[in-house]
VEXLUMKE-870745 format. One record per residue (C-alpha): residue in one letter; x, y, z. Coordinates in steps of 0.05 Angstrom, whole numbers. Last residue first. Layout:
N
a  X  Y  Z .
...
This chain:
916
y  -1042  -1169  -109 .
p  -1083  -1154  -170 .
d  -1069  -1098  -220 .
a  -1129  -1084  -263 .
e  -1175  -1130  -224 .
k  -1147  -1106  -159 .
s  -1166  -1035  -177 .
p  -1121  -983  -144 .
a  -1142  -964  -73 .
p  -1187  -904  -67 .
v  -1153  -840  -42 .
e  -1133  -818  28 .
p  -1110  -747  37 .
a  -1040  -742  68 .
a  -1038  -730  143 .
s  -996  -791  159 .
f  -952  -772  100 .
i  -930  -708  136 .
s  -914  -740  203 .
n  -878  -797  169 .
a  -837  -748  128 .
l  -816  -707  187 .
l  -796  -768  227 .
r  -762  -790  163 .
y  -716  -731  166 .
s  -688  -752  234 .
h  -629  -791  206 .
k  -615  -731  161 .
t  -597  -687  219 .
h  -546  -647  179 .
a  -595  -603  139 .
r  -575  -545  184 .
f  -617  -576  240 .
a  -676  -610  207 .
l  -708  -657  258 .
d  -683  -624  322 .
n  -710  -644  390 .
a  -772  -624  429 .
f  -816  -655  376 .
l  -891  -639  375 .
t  -948  -669  335 .
v  -1014  -632  334 .
t  -1074  -660  297 .
s  -1137  -624  274 .
g  -1212  -628  267 .
e  -1226  -639  341 .
l  -1158  -653  369 .
q  -1113  -713  361 .
q  -1048  -708  399 .
t  -978  -731  379 .
f  -917  -738  424 .
a  -843  -725  423 .
l  -783  -718  469 .
v  -812  -742  535 .
q  -767  -745  596 .
g  -728  -805  622 .
q  -665  -764  634 .
a  -675  -692  611 .
g  -657  -663  679 .
k  -586  -689  670 .
h  -578  -640  612 .
g  -566  -581  659 .
p  -508  -553  619 .
w  -515  -579  549 .
w  -453  -580  505 .
g  -449  -643  464 .
a  -439  -718  471 .
v  -471  -784  492 .
y  -523  -767  545 .
f  -564  -828  565 .
d  -510  -854  612 .
p  -551  -846  676 .
a  -609  -885  646 .
d  -681  -867  632 .
k  -673  -862  557 .
v  -700  -796  531 .
t  -770  -809  506 .
a  -802  -818  438 .
l  -871  -823  408 .
v  -918  -811  466 .
a  -991  -815  444 .
a  -1034  -759  473 .
e  -1100  -772  507 .
e  -1081  -743  575 .
p  -1042  -685  547 .
v  -966  -690  557 .
a  -923  -664  615 .
t  -849  -650  623 .
i  -829  -644  550 .
w  -755  -633  537 .
s  -713  -575  515 .
g  -641  -552  503 .
r  -658  -537  430 .
t  -595  -561  395 .
t  -620  -632  392 .
y  -599  -700  369 .
l  -629  -769  373 .
l  -593  -836  381 .
e  -640  -895  373 .
d  -664  -956  412 .
r  -732  -985  392 .
d  -713  -981  319 .
y  -738  -932  268 .
g  -772  -944  201 .
a  -841  -923  223 .
m  -841  -874  281 .
l  -903  -837  259 .
p  -938  -904  249 .
h  -930  -922  323 .
n  -897  -990  332 .
f  -829  -957  343 .
h  -845  -923  408 .
i  -773  -900  407 .
d  -730  -900  470 .
a  -675  -849  463 .
k  -600  -844  474 .
m  -574  -774  469 .
l  -534  -727  424 .
g  -536  -659  456 .
e  -538  -585  446 .
h  -559  -525  486 .
g  -575  -472  435 .
g  -640  -449  468 .
s  -629  -452  542 .
t  -649  -499  598 .
t  -717  -509  567 .
h  -775  -544  602 .
y  -842  -568  576 .
d  -915  -569  592 .
f  -979  -598  562 .
g  -1040  -613  605 .
e  -1090  -580  559 .
l  -1062  -571  490 .
i  -1084  -506  455 .
g  -1062  -461  511 .
a  -1032  -409  464 .
e  -974  -396  511 .
k  -957  -470  516 .
v  -961  -480  441 .
a  -918  -420  427 .
k  -865  -441  478 .
l  -862  -512  449 .
v  -856  -480  380 .
n  -796  -438  400 .
n  -766  -497  438 .
g  -761  -546  381 .
i  -803  -574  325 .
g  -878  -569  311 .
v  -917  -612  262 .
f  -988  -585  253 .
t  -1042  -625  218 .
k  -1097  -582  192 .
g  -1172  -574  194 .
a  -1171  -520  247 .
l  -1100  -494  262 .
e  -1105  -425  232 .
e  -1047  -376  232 .
p  -999  -434  240 .
l  -959  -438  305 .
k  -888  -413  309 .
a  -814  -424  294 .
d  -793  -495  279 .
s  -852  -505  233 .
v  -890  -556  192 .
v  -960  -542  168 .
v  -1001  -599  137 .
d  -1065  -598  96 .
a  -1044  -533  64 .
e  -1083  -480  25 .
d  -1083  -427  80 .
e  -1009  -439  91 .
k  -989  -427  20 .
t  -956  -485  -17 .
l  -893  -525  -11 .
e  -869  -583  -53 .
f  -838  -641  -17 .
g  -779  -676  -50 .
l  -739  -693  12 .
e  -691  -636  -4 .
k  -751  -591  -8 .
l  -768  -607  64 .
s  -696  -599  85 .
f  -690  -531  51 .
v  -754  -507  84 .
l  -726  -529  152 .
q  -660  -493  139 .
g  -696  -430  117 .
s  -732  -428  184 .
g  -806  -440  195 .
n  -873  -420  166 .
s  -878  -485  128 .
a  -933  -509  82 .
l  -953  -577  54 .
k  -1010  -601  11 .
p  -1006  -677  18 .
q  -992  -718  -45 .
a  -1048  -768  -52 .
i  -1051  -830  -9 .
w  -1070  -904  -8 .
k  -1076  -930  63 .
a  -1055  -1002  67 .
d  -1079  -1068  96 .
v  -1041  -1127  69 .
a  -1064  -1188  31 .
k  -1010  -1238  13 .
y  -1032  -1281  -46 .
s  -1007  -1231  -98 .
p  -936  -1234  -72 .
l  -908  -1166  -54 .
a  -838  -1161  -83 .
s  -786  -1131  -37 .
a  -754  -1063  -49 .
e  -696  -1031  -12 .
f  -677  -963  -39 .
v  -618  -923  -66 .
y  -645  -874  -117 .
q  -631  -855  -189 .
d  -609  -920  -220 .
a  -670  -960  -199 .
y  -716  -901  -210 .
p  -745  -920  -278 .
l  -766  -989  -249 .
l  -811  -963  -193 .
d  -873  -946  -234 .
e  -871  -1014  -269 .
t  -866  -1048  -201 .
r  -927  -1013  -173 .
v  -918  -983  -105 .
i  -931  -1002  -33 .
f  -895  -963  22 .
d  -870  -983  90 .
g  -902  -948  150 .
a  -922  -1011  186 .
q  -867  -1061  174 .
f  -859  -1118  125 .
g  -836  -1187  144 .
f  -903  -1218  125 .
k  -940  -1167  167 .
g  -930  -1101  204 .
e  -993  -1060  198 .
k  -1020  -998  165 .
l  -977  -1004  104 .
i  -973  -938  65 .
g  -998  -938  -7 .
v  -972  -902  -68 .
s  -1005  -899  -136 .
k  -972  -854  -188 .
g  -994  -783  -203 .
d  -924  -758  -221 .
n  -920  -717  -158 .
l  -938  -779  -119 .
l  -884  -819  -153 .
d  -831  -766  -142 .
n  -852  -758  -70 .
v  -845  -833  -59 .
l  -776  -831  -90 .
k  -754  -774  -46 .
i  -779  -811  15 .
t  -742  -874  -6 .
d  -678  -834  -17 .
n  -686  -811  55 .
n  -674  -880  83 .
v  -705  -941  115 .
n  -780  -940  99 .
k  -778  -1006  62 .
l  -809  -1001  -7 .
v  -859  -1058  -17 .
q  -865  -1077  -90 .
r  -923  -1093  -136 .
a  -935  -1130  -201 .
k  -886  -1186  -188 .
k  -836  -1214  -238 .
e  -794  -1151  -240 .
d  -760  -1165  -174 .
i  -725  -1099  -163 .
a  -653  -1087  -141 .
s  -627  -1016  -132 .
a  -573  -999  -183 .
p  -503  -1001  -155 .
v  -470  -938  -128 .
e  -397  -933  -148 .
v  -364  -883  -102 .
k  -299  -856  -130 .
s  -226  -863  -113 .
v  -231  -926  -71 .
a  -166  -960  -51 .
a  -166  -1036  -47 .
t  -172  -1080  15 .
r  -147  -1148  36 .
d  -72  -1132  40 .
t  -78  -1119  115 .
w  -149  -1123  142 .
a  -142  -1181  190 .
d  -87  -1146  229 .
e  -61  -1200  275 .
a  -64  -1183  349 .
t  -98  -1125  384 .
v  -124  -1087  324 .
r  -176  -1035  343 .
i  -235  -1031  296 .
e  -288  -978  306 .
q  -353  -1001  275 .
i  -403  -961  234 .
d  -477  -966  222 .
f  -515  -909  188 .
g  -561  -853  212 .
r  -539  -784  188 .
i  -536  -759  260 .
a  -508  -823  289 .
p  -458  -842  236 .
f  -442  -769  220 .
n  -418  -753  290 .
a  -409  -678  282 .
v  -422  -654  353 .
v  -396  -585  374 .
p  -454  -538  366 .
d  -433  -465  365 .
y  -397  -413  406 .
m  -397  -448  473 .
a  -404  -415  541 .
e  -405  -438  613 .
w  -363  -500  602 .
d  -380  -563  642 .
s  -423  -589  585 .
v  -363  -610  544 .
d  -386  -681  531 .
d  -345  -708  473 .
g  -359  -734  404 .
k  -379  -803  378 .
y  -323  -809  327 .
l  -337  -805  252 .
m  -331  -732  231 .
a  -272  -713  276 .
n  -241  -781  264 .
a  -237  -771  189 .
l  -208  -701  196 .
g  -156  -724  247 .
r  -137  -784  203 .
k  -115  -737  147 .
a  -44  -762  143 .
q  -62  -836  145 .
k  -60  -893  194 .
m  -135  -890  206 .
p  -154  -938  150 .
v  -226  -921  131 .
v  -258  -985  108 .
y  -319  -996  63 .
t  -346  -1066  58 .
g  -343  -1090  -15 .
k  -332  -1163  2 .
p  -374  -1180  62 .
y  -356  -1166  135 .
v  -369  -1230  174 .
v  -372  -1220  249 .
g  -345  -1274  295 .
d  -293  -1228  325 .
m  -268  -1212  255 .
t  -286  -1248  191 .
i  -267  -1216  125 .
d  -302  -1230  59 .
e  -259  -1210  0 .
t  -233  -1147  -36 .
t  -251  -1102  22 .
q  -261  -1030  3 .
e  -216  -971  18 .
v  -222  -898  38 .
k  -167  -846  41 .
v  -188  -778  67 .
g  -177  -717  22 .
n  -243  -681  33 .
r  -273  -706  -32 .
i  -258  -777  -10 .
l  -289  -769  59 .
y  -354  -739  33 .
d  -362  -793  -22 .
v  -352  -846  31 .
m  -404  -813  75 .
n  -455  -808  19 .
y  -446  -881  1 .
v  -455  -899  74 .
e  -516  -855  76 .
s  -550  -897  22 .
v  -528  -960  58 .
n  -575  -946  115 .
k  -586  -1003  165 .
q  -521  -1040  146 .
k  -504  -1112  163 .
d  -557  -1136  113 .
g  -515  -1109  56 .
i  -459  -1059  70 .
p  -413  -1051  129 .
m  -378  -985  146 .
v  -312  -1001  181 .
f  -270  -948  216 .
y  -200  -972  225 .
d  -140  -970  272 .
p  -179  -930  324 .
f  -154  -861  347 .
f  -151  -843  421 .
n  -98  -897  431 .
e  -88  -936  495 .
n  -162  -950  500 .
e  -200  -958  565 .
g  -231  -890  561 .
r  -189  -849  512 .
v  -214  -778  525 .
r  -159  -736  496 .
g  -126  -694  548 .
i  -159  -676  614 .
s  -115  -618  635 .
e  -148  -578  689 .
g  -170  -507  674 .
a  -235  -514  713 .
a  -274  -513  648 .
n  -238  -575  624 .
t  -171  -574  589 .
l  -139  -600  525 .
l  -72  -564  520 .
p  -37  -612  568 .
d  -59  -672  526 .
v  -29  -654  458 .
s  41  -674  478 .
r  13  -743  491 .
n  22  -762  419 .
d  -30  -811  393 .
e  13  -840  336 .
g  -21  -878  280 .
k  44  -876  241 .
v  12  -841  181 .
g  -27  -794  227 .
r  33  -775  269 .
n  71  -763  205 .
f  18  -717  176 .
i  22  -673  237 .
e  98  -678  233 .
l  95  -653  162 .
q  55  -593  186 .
r  109  -581  239 .
g  165  -583  188 .
y  126  -535  144 .
l  125  -484  199 .
e  200  -491  214 .
d  219  -490  141 .
k  175  -431  124 .
n  194  -384  181 .
e  210  -319  146 .
f  162  -329  87 .
v  107  -354  134 .
y  115  -293  178 .
h  117  -244  119 .
i  56  -273  86 .
m  18  -272  152 .
g  37  -200  165 .
l  17  -180  95 .
g  -52  -211  106 .
a  -58  -174  172 .
g  -40  -109  138 .
v  -93  -118  85 .
m  -144  -130  140 .
a  -119  -69  178 .
k  -127  -26  116 .
y  -198  -50  108 .
s  -211  -37  181 .
e  -187  34  170 .
q  -232  46  110 .
g  -297  21  140 .
l  -337  -35  170 .
t  -314  -38  242 .
p  -276  -82  290 .
v  -237  -128  243 .
e  -246  -202  257 .
v  -190  -247  230 .
t  -205  -322  230 .
h  -139  -359  227 .
g  -121  -428  202 .
l  -51  -456  209 .
t  -66  -516  165 .
g  -55  -588  185 .
h  -115  -611  144 .
l  -157  -615  208 .
m  -135  -543  219 .
s  -173  -527  155 .
f  -238  -541  192 .
i  -217  -487  241 .
p  -202  -437  185 .
t  -268  -453  150 .
y  -314  -456  211 .
s  -349  -523  219 .
p  -303  -560  267 .
g  -338  -546  334 .
m  -287  -550  390 .
d  -251  -488  365 .
d  -275  -442  419 .
w  -295  -369  422 .
g  -340  -374  483 .
d  -285  -386  534 .
q  -234  -349  576 .
y  -226  -292  526 .
g  -168  -245  509 .
e  -111  -295  504 .
s  -142  -349  461 .
a  -182  -297  423 .
l  -117  -263  405 .
f  -119  -188  412 .
y  -111  -125  370 .
s  -93  -53  385 .
t  -85  17  357 .
l  -126  16  293 .
a  -106  75  248 .
s  -80  26  196 .
s  -19  -10  170 .
g  17  -17  236 .
i  -47  -40  269 .
g  -54  -97  220 .
a  21  -113  217 .
q  22  -124  292 .
g  -41  -165  289 .
m  -14  -210  234 .
a  52  -221  269 .
h  15  -236  333 .
a  -27  -288  296 .
q  36  -320  268 .
p  67  -324  338 .
i  5  -361  363 .
m  -8  -403  301 .
g  61  -435  294 .
e  72  -469  361 .
m  -3  -473  367 .
l  -11  -522  309 .
l  42  -571  334 .
d  13  -573  404 .
y  -58  -579  378 .
e  -50  -640  335 .
f  -124  -630  323 .
n  -173  -687  334 .
p  -184  -668  407 .
n  -225  -607  387 .
h  -206  -552  435 .
p  -248  -528  493 .
p  -218  -478  497 .
t  -207  -410  467 .
a  -188  -396  395 .
p  -127  -382  353 .
e  -151  -332  324 .
i  -148  -258  312 .
l  -195  -206  343 .
f  -193  -131  326 .
g  -218  -98  391 .
k  -292  -96  376 .
v  -313  -156  336 .
y  -342  -144  267 .
g  -321  -174  220 .
h  -288  -229  179 .
g  -229  -243  132 .
e  -205  -315  129 .
m  -130  -326  134 .
m  -102  -394  118 .
a  -33  -425  127 .
l  4  -488  104 .
p  -49  -501  51 .
t  -75  -571  37 .
w  -81  -554  -37 .
k  -129  -610  -59 .
a  -163  -611  9 .
i  -179  -536  3 .
v  -204  -550  -68 .
p  -247  -607  -42 .
n  -277  -557  8 .
l  -300  -511  -48 .
q  -353  -552  -84 .
i  -390  -582  -25 .
t  -383  -517  13 .
e  -420  -477  -40 .
v  -470  -531  -58 .
q  -496  -533  13 .
t  -500  -595  57 .
q  -427  -596  74 .
y  -434  -615  148 .
a  -362  -597  167 .
n  -356  -535  125 .
d  -429  -517  138 .
r  -427  -469  197 .
n  -387  -417  160 .
l  -437  -426  104 .
d  -491  -392  145 .
f  -552  -423  112 .
g  -613  -383  91 .
n  -622  -419  25 .
v  -597  -357  -11 .
n  -530  -361  25 .
a  -524  -329  93 .
r  -485  -266  111 .
t  -525  -222  65 .
n  -507  -165  20 .
h  -553  -190  -36 .
v  -498  -191  -88 .
r  -443  -208  -38 .
g  -487  -263  -9 .
d  -497  -293  -78 .
p  -422  -299  -86 .
n  -416  -341  -22 .
h  -351  -380  -13 .
s  -315  -314  -28 .
f  -253  -286  -60 .
n  -215  -351  -57 .
f  -144  -325  -66 .
i  -90  -379  -68 .
f  -18  -356  -60 .
i  43  -400  -72 .
l  103  -387  -27 .
h  178  -399  -26 .
d  209  -372  -90 .
l  147  -329  -93 .
v  172  -289  -34 .
e  240  -278  -67 .
d  206  -253  -130 .
v  163  -207  -88 .
n  221  -174  -51 .
l  186  -157  14 .
v  200  -91  49 .
v  181  -85  122 .
e  178  -17  155 .
e  180  -16  231 .
d  135  22  278 .
t  149  26  352 .
g  102  -4  403 .
d  154  -42  443 .
e  128  -108  415 .
n  141  -82  345 .
t  88  -52  300 .
t  86  -68  226 .
t  89  -22  167 .
f  84  -46  96 .
a  126  -50  33 .
v  116  -95  -27 .
e  172  -99  -78 .
k  173  -118  -151 .
q  99  -104  -161 .
t  49  -136  -209 .
a  23  -202  -182 .
f  43  -192  -110 .
k  12  -123  -102 .
e  -50  -136  -145 .
l  -66  -201  -110 .
l  -58  -168  -41 .
e  -103  -112  -61 .
t  -157  -158  -89 .
q  -154  -201  -27 .
f  -168  -142  19 .
d  -234  -133  -18 .
i  -266  -199  1 .
g  -258  -200  76 .
e  -266  -124  78 .
a  -340  -132  64 .
e  -365  -171  122 .
d  -429  -177  81 .
p  -392  -231  42 .
h  -388  -279  101 .
i  -345  -336  72 .
n  -279  -301  54 .
n  -212  -334  42 .
f  -137  -325  33 .
w  -95  -388  26 .
v  -19  -395  33 .
p  11  -452  -7 .
v  81  -480  3 .
q  139  -477  -46 .
y  202  -519  -52 .
n  274  -508  -70 .
g  321  -561  -42 .
i  302  -613  10 .
t  374  -629  24 .
g  384  -587  87 .
d  395  -645  135 .
k  334  -630  177 .
l  289  -611  120 .
k  309  -673  82 .
a  293  -717  142 .
i  224  -685  150 .
l  212  -694  75 .
e  223  -770  79 .
e  186  -774  146 .
p  125  -747  110 .
t  116  -812  70 .
e  45  -813  42 .
l  17  -743  55 .
a  82  -704  48 .
v  103  -746  -12 .
p  38  -730  -47 .
l  45  -656  -28 .
t  116  -646  -55 .
e  111  -682  -121 .
n  47  -671  -161 .
l  14  -612  -126 .
y  77  -577  -104 .
k  117  -591  -167 .
n  59  -572  -212 .
v  50  -505  -178 .
a  124  -488  -180 .
a  128  -509  -253 .
e  71  -461  -269 .
d  114  -402  -248 .
k  131  -361  -186 .
a  60  -370  -161 .
l  -8  -336  -158 .
v  -71  -379  -159 .
v  -136  -341  -168 .
m  -206  -362  -148 .
h  -273  -331  -166 .
f  -335  -373  -153 .
d  -383  -368  -211 .
r  -455  -347  -200 .
g  -510  -399  -210 .
e  -561  -379  -158 .
t  -538  -434  -110 .
s  -465  -415  -124 .
k  -422  -442  -180 .
g  -359  -482  -184 .
p  -283  -483  -178 .
s  -277  -420  -221 .
e  -205  -410  -243 .
y  -158  -352  -253 .
q  -83  -365  -261 .
v  -28  -315  -245 .
y  39  -350  -258 .
r  93  -297  -257 .
d  130  -279  -321 .
n  134  -204  -309 .
l  108  -135  -328 .
g  62  -143  -387 .
s  30  -206  -361 .
a  20  -172  -293 .
k  -24  -119  -323 .
e  -68  -170  -359 .
i  -74  -211  -296 .
i  -92  -149  -255 .
g  -144  -127  -306 .
d  -175  -196  -308 .
i  -180  -197  -232 .
s  -215  -129  -233 .
p  -262  -153  -288 .
k  -277  -214  -244 .
i  -289  -172  -181 .
e  -336  -120  -211 .
d  -397  -166  -216 .
w  -389  -182  -142 .
e  -390  -108  -123 .
l  -322  -81  -106 .
f  -301  -40  -46 .
e  -232  -9  -54 .
d  -252  64  -47 .
y  -293  55  16 .
v  -368  39  18 .
n  -374  70  -50 .
v  -405  131  -84 .
k  -377  144  -153 .
v  -375  211  -187 .
t  -398  230  -257 .
a  -389  302  -279 .
a  -437  356  -299 .
a  -440  429  -320 .
k  -511  451  -333 .
t  -552  491  -381 .
g  -626  510  -382 .
h  -613  584  -387 .
e  -646  608  -323 .
k  -639  542  -285 .
d  -563  542  -291 .
v  -547  474  -260 .
l  -480  456  -229 .
a  -479  380  -230 .
l  -457  317  -196 .
e  -484  257  -234 .
y  -482  193  -195 .
d  -448  126  -202 .
g  -465  72  -152 .
l  -475  56  -79 .
l  -533  85  -39 .
q  -576  23  -42 .
k  -518  -17  -15 .
y  -522  18  52 .
q  -588  -10  77 .
t  -581  -81  104 .
r  -512  -65  132 .
i  -541  -6  170 .
s  -589  -47  213 .
r  -536  -100  221 .
p  -488  -52  253 .
s  -422  -55  212 .
l  -427  10  174 .
d  -376  46  217 .
d  -359  117  194 .
t  -422  141  230 .
g  -481  187  219 .
f  -512  138  169 .
p  -506  183  109 .
l  -436  206  131 .
g  -417  271  98 .
f  -403  294  28 .
e  -381  366  38 .
l  -388  419  -14 .
n  -346  474  -45 .
a  -367  516  -105 .
e  -331  548  -163 .
i  -356  586  -224 .
t  -309  605  -280 .
t  -332  668  -316 .
t  -270  703  -291 .
g  -263  758  -238 .
n  -217  718  -194 .
v  -261  656  -189 .
y  -336  668  -189 .
h  -379  640  -134 .
p  -424  580  -122 .
k  -436  573  -47 .
k  -382  551  1 .
k  -391  493  49 .
v  -452  466  14 .
v  -480  405  50 .
i  -489  333  31 .
f  -513  294  92 .
p  -580  328  96 .
d  -614  322  164 .
g  -655  260  179 .
s  -709  227  137 .
f  -675  168  103 .
s  -720  116  134 .
s  -723  65  189 .
s  -765  113  232 .
e  -723  104  294 .
a  -658  91  256 .
d  -660  156  216 .
w  -614  151  157 .
k  -587  218  133 .
k  -624  257  80 .
w  -605  274  9 .
e  -661  323  -9 .
s  -620  383  13 .
l  -570  369  -42 .
l  -623  381  -94 .
k  -636  320  -137 .
g  -614  296  -206 .
g  -563  248  -176 .
f  -531  305  -139 .
q  -551  376  -155 .
l  -519  443  -142 .
e  -557  506  -159 .
v  -547  566  -203 .
q  -605  616  -209 .
e  -580  658  -150 .
l  -513  659  -185 .
d  -543  700  -241 .
l  -496  679  -296 .
e  -435  712  -327 .
q  -414  680  -391 .
g  -371  623  -417 .
f  -404  571  -372 .
d  -336  555  -341 .
a  -342  501  -289 .
t  -311  486  -221 .
v  -326  436  -166 .
t  -289  429  -100 .
i  -305  367  -60 .
e  -297  355  14 .
r  -298  284  40 .
v  -325  253  104 .
e  -308  179  106 .
t  -348  116  113 .
l  -400  125  59 .
a  -345  141  10 .
l  -339  188  -49 .
k  -293  181  -108 .
s  -292  233  -163 .
q  -245  282  -130 .
s  -229  355  -141 .
v  -285  359  -191 .
d  -284  394  -259 .
l  -352  400  -291 .
a  -354  394  -366 .
i  -410  426  -406 .
s  -481  402  -417 .
d  -534  418  -468 .
a  -607  435  -473 .
v  -622  424  -401 .
t  -691  419  -371 .
a  -674  440  -301 .
e  -685  393  -243 .
v  -721  408  -178 .
s  -734  343  -143 .
s  -806  328  -122 .
a  -804  255  -141 .
a  -755  243  -85 .
q  -748  168  -74 .
t  -712  145  -135 .
s  -640  163  -117 .
v  -654  139  -46 .
p  -662  68  -70 .
l  -732  41  -56 .
v  -743  0  6 .
f  -772  -67  -16 .
s  -705  -102  -4 .
f  -713  -88  70 .
a  -764  -144  77 .
l  -720  -192  38 .
i  -662  -177  85 .
a  -705  -189  146 .
a  -727  -256  119 .
l  -655  -275  106 .
f  -639  -258  178 .
g  -689  -306  207 .
w  -640  -339  254 .
l  -566  -324  245 .
f  -522  -353  299 .
r  -456  -317  304 .
k  -386  -323  278 .
m  -366  -255  252 .
């Protein structure tokens, strides 16, 4: 389910200290057995989500005193297996395994029989509540079920398995299951069933992916023939579709999971793989519009004549192991497909781009009512929404009808039809919605409960999608080709406009301003002295290429409107199939603040939030860029230039690579100074380092270094590595580590950084606080006299123009005018009398650039950040975001400056040994 997840990883870690139930009862009565005989059980599979009765029988070969015979489970008496009690957060309720019929002899024989009921340990067949999801995995596993004769020390035993539902697989069980299916298929048919691992998770676990096709030739034809033509000259395939000469072709259908604690989203893929890899026919039940059931039988060979299946079992293997929604860094990966800051999304999104699937289903939970996308407005204007909806709406209904036909669920609904707002596709970070930028019919499917019937519904929804694409392939593929065609031709089709509405339901279309076309002809990213942050340009180019966007470089200097763009300038030509994806990441964004609800932040705007210069180019006459660029397939980052003739260098504080480099030097015990003043073309906040210390990093980091002549005396503070702690979010900790800072315990720290709360002890420390939670804590603690703030609502988001007090050392490396970003919905209304204001919202009516922030007008001209010296400590507060989901990299140096300002001062290096 798509929801914010603050602090959830911490809760999971806390729960991990609860011992498994099987180890909790040290007082269990267990006979010392000399030998064991077989125990017959009526079923060996037990489920946490279904009440099951078990009959056990055993022949001990003699009559026993039945009063001395007891049933044990996992070496414990049945009465010791207690239900979960939510109030006490412990397994202390009534027993959930009960004897229905005590041990008794069968028909005068020595065979003993007993009947027991394995009930619901959590008192429900729905394990979806978060409080239960953090607990249930400790009950899973193999257990010994035994009839124990205490008198003679014998027992009859069998192994039974306790699972969530029968098809649930632990992560370590998935690959063997896949291997078994592939082996089985190889003995039955000649289908192409290929396993691959596109990469590894944060903790080093393999991703599991399987491609299933008619044969290898079908895969090669799609990847090497069909798709390249579709992306370069889609009109060619459109014409062949229309005149019936396209011949045999296959299109890919993608199945996905990204929240592994929404268990069915992984397990349904195993069943679909097994069915279509090994069976000749696949039958399922769907529900017609009149409510009657209809059986559908798919001939698998016929299906594979038309479709290729890709099963990506999960973006987040570690989450399946730990049963968490987030990855181990605390990031919800379903919010990272656009940002791509985590290794999981960085590795898997290129695979989605490689395949450019026609349809995608991603399994989620748990929304009551069985929700299927498409989504509510507002819609991202970079989609060709008319073409997508013509396929997605009927396909979603086909999925829902098959879902309820295949399970005990009785209804489903489309988010676009069941909600007015609040389940939007304006933000592009969710996997299916991000895939829509590839022209994919992307569906999130939210089953209502965690249990057997929701699993069946998920399988049914997958079958419904397969059936719909199979039956409507030419029509659906024709629309995807038209999406590509609009991009290649640079067409801004007005058929999209009626579907893009404001909160009043009025059509507003794509916001074009004075432009005829919503999309520019080019995006240009300068390099050299025309670029404030070339490091992020390289990162952006790499991002675009791995996501299937074409990028070029100029082969000569180009002059346009009096501006010279040097050879090597990066150019994104917008007449290309994936222009919607490129524009979604590079355009400024839209103001959707009129809506009452929004699911998640909507602004991507990499140039502003990552902090690099970019120009939109709209050709009005002669195209100056034609035939003067060359395609880029890989980013070639040149070594950073260093004048080796001088003993010292000044590192300009212009990018995050510089901060990483400084931290590497400090951690290695090298000398680093911070300029206290702007002089000789250098700026306060720039760093002084020794040339010989800098040389090894020329190929590792992108930095700007200028030799410091010996005759130019500058005033610098020489620093040691500050001792840093953070009691904030996982994303903040990740960002600090990404910058190269090492973290220590709070009581050992010089500096504490948090987006959550105050430090336990402020005295003697510098505290850097970020966002509304910290502003609230500071206000309530009363530590800053005269301080006040206002929050419209946490989660309100905006990209805004700001005035930076750039001469202050904490704002080193920033310009007077900057764009700053927030998801905190807050501003500072009053600062202490002696505080130094660092940044304010620009006092102009057009200060707000993009986002969703009802009530943002009140922020105009208000303070965003200040710093205050107290007796023995320093407090620096930012109302905006500095480390939001590791995307706000342009604000990272505000963090670094605040931390380095509190670094311990050390003696300057000897001038005699290394003179200026």
